[in-house]
N, C-alpha and C positions, 0 to 999 in steps of 0.2 A: 636494498629491499625494494621489490617491485610494488606497483600500485595495488595489485590484488592482495598481496600479503598485508599491506597497510590497511586496506578496507576490511579484511578479515579480522583485524585486531579491534575494529570498531563496529562490529555487527550489532551491538546493543549500546545505545547511548542514553543516558538519563540526565534530564535537566530538572529544575525545581518544579516545573508544571507538566512536563511531557516525557514520554519514552519515544525514542526512535529505535525501531526494531524491524527485523524481517517480517514480511507479511506471513500470515498463517490463515488456514482455511476458516478459522473462527471469525475472521474479518469479513467474510463474504456478505453478510447482511449490511454492514456499514458501507462496504465498498459499493454494493448495489444501490444504496441510497444516494451516494455521490454520483454514480453513473446515471441514475434515473432523474436527477435534478436538472431541469432545463437550463439553469444558469451555468452548469458545468459542461453542457453538451459540446460546445465549440472546442473544448480542450480534449475531449475523450471520444465521443461518438458523433456521427452525422445525424443520428436520430436517437430517441430514447432507447436505452439498452434494456433488453429483457434480463431476467435473472440469469438465464443460461449464458447469455452474451457477457454479462459482467463477471460471472464465475470463470469463463474461458479467459477473458482478458487478465484477471487477477492471477490465475494460475500460470498462464503461458508467458506473461510479460513481467510479472513481479515475483513469483515464487520459484520458477525454474532456475533462474540465475540471480540469486538474491544479493550478491555483493554489490554494495553501492546503492541499493534501493531500499528505502525504509518506509515502513508504515509509521505515521505519527499518531500516537495515542495520548489523549488528554488523561492525566492521572485521576482527576475528579470525576469526569464523565465515564471513564473506562471505555472510551469510544474514539 
């Protein structure tokens, strides 16, 4: 079995506190908050991202080819 088939088997993972799942467009506001936070800038953008830039990044880098890329969602915060 190749790596992509293995990753496909684990597209959704649940732990006691979290879900690991593919990104969805409903994540765009939370993703924007991460991208707009100055403490995260050195990891994501050279400057604060606009909403349009963060939507583009989320869709093109995380949603187009989702295998092996997970959004981490806190079950209590649903965020």
